[in-house]
C-alpha positions in Angstrom: -6.7 19.9 -38.0 -3.3 19.7 -36.6 -0.8 17.5 -38.3 2.7 16.5 -37.3 5.4 18.8 -38.4 7.8 15.9 -38.9 7.4 12.2 -39.4 8.8 9.9 -36.8 10.8 7.1 -38.6 10.4 3.4 -38.0 13.9 3.2 -36.5 13.5 6.1 -34.1 10.0 4.8 -33.1 11.4 1.3 -32.4 14.3 2.6 -30.5 12.0 4.4 -28.3 9.8 1.2 -27.7 12.7 -1.0 -27.1 12.5 -0.5 -23.3 8.8 -1.1 -23.1 9.2 -5.0 -22.9 7.8 -6.7 -19.9 10.1 -8.4 -17.3 10.0 -11.9 -16.1 7.7 -11.9 -12.8 9.5 -12.5 -9.7 9.1 -16.1 -8.1 9.6 -17.3 -4.5 9.3 -20.7 -3.0 6.3 -21.4 -0.7 7.5 -22.1 2.9 4.7 -24.7 3.3 4.9 -26.8 0.2 7.9 -25.6 -1.5 6.2 -24.9 -4.9 7.1 -21.7 -6.6 4.6 -18.7 -6.3 4.5 -15.1 -6.8 5.5 -13.0 -3.7 2.8 -11.6 -1.6 0.3 -13.9 -3.2 -1.7 -17.0 -1.9 0.0 -20.1 -2.9 -2.4 -21.8 -5.3 -1.0 -25.4 -4.5 -1.3 -25.5 -0.8 -3.6 -22.4 0.0 -1.3 -20.8 2.6 -0.5 -17.0 3.0 1.9 -15.6 5.6 1.7 -19.0 7.6 -2.0 -19.3 7.6 -4.4 -21.4 5.5 -6.7 -19.0 3.8 -8.2 -21.0 1.1 -8.4 -24.6 -0.3 -5.4 -25.4 -2.5 -5.1 -27.9 -5.3 -4.0 -30.6 -3.0 -7.0 -30.2 -0.8 -9.4 -31.5 -3.5 
């Protein structure tokens, strides 16, 4: 059975993983209702995407 030749220390491991954090997702303003939404996604508030109504939003209920 293969074993690692040298132990990777805690500090070295954590230094390597320091760049793996997730970033904050981008947010855009919906041109229809002004609420924030993720780009290239349907607005959950009004249901519009690319200037067209594609689904019922929260304000349609």
